[in-house]
N, C-alpha and C positions, 0 to 999 in steps of 0.2 A: 136914239138909243134910249130907252126909258130907264130910269132909277134902279130898278128891281136886275134888269140885264147887266146894266154898267157894274153895281154891286156883286153879281155873281160871274163876272169876268175878273174882278180884282179877287174876288175868292180863289178861283181857280188858279191867277198867278202866284198867290201867296201859297197855296199848297203845293204847286209845282216846285216853288222854291225850296219849301221845306223837304219833298220828297228828293229833289236834287241835293241838297245839304245831306241828308242821311244816308243818301246810297253813296256819297264820296266818303264820309264818315262810318259807315257800315261796319269795316273790319275793327275799328279802333272801338266802338260802342259795345260790340261782341266781347274784345277783349277786355275793355274794362268792366262790363256786368259779370261776363261768366270767368274771367281768368284765362291768359295764353295757353297754358299747361292744360288744363281741363277742355278748353275749345278742342283742341288735338284729339280729345277723348270720344267727342260726341261724333256721331253719324251722321243720323238724320234729326235735326231739331228745328224747332220754331222758335223765334225769340220778338218779341213785341214790347217795344221800349215806349213808356208814357212818363211824364212827368213825376208822378206821384207811385206809381205800379209799373211793373216789369213783369211780364210772363216769359216763362222759359216751358215749352211741352218738348217730352222726347218719348219715343216709338217705346213701350213698357217691353218691348221684345229685344232691346238692346242689351246689350250685355253689360253689368255692372250699372245699370239706370239708377239705382237709389245711392251707390256710391259715388256716382257723378253728381247726382243732386245734392249729397250732403256736402261735397265738395265747393259746390257753386254756392250753397246755404253760408259755408264757412267764410268762403272769400268775401261774397256779398256784406255779411254782418261786419267782417275785419274791415272793409274798404268802406262802409257808408253809414254803419250803426243800425242797419235797417232791421226789419223780422220778416219771416218767410211763411208760407203758407204751401202745403204739398196738398194735391188732392188728384184722382183720376179722373181722365176726360177721352171717353170712347177708347182707343186705342193708344192714347198717351197717358204719361204721367207728366202733371203739370207743378211748375213751382211758381207761384205769386211771391213776387220780392217786393215788399212794400218800403218804400225810402220816407225815412223820418222827416217830418215837419222842421223846418229850420229857418231860424228867425233871420230876418234882412237887415 
């Protein structure tokens, strides 16, 4: 086996472990970013979590979409001290949640 193939297999194993971890913690992650009460109000949404930015997209036809995004924004800022940006994206209204830089 050559070095590139070996490196590729190692990366696949790492990504597999990350995916497994995220799947196991999915509900906790959703609750911590969105808030458990607000989560119950969401019908169809997409949450993409990163280290510095998190994206929440909700179908713009959902009832009270802006009220829900406002609640998520308030929860996020109170919990993490971050900032948010709201923007349209196709049939969705998206919220970009930006986690502040923290010293180690």
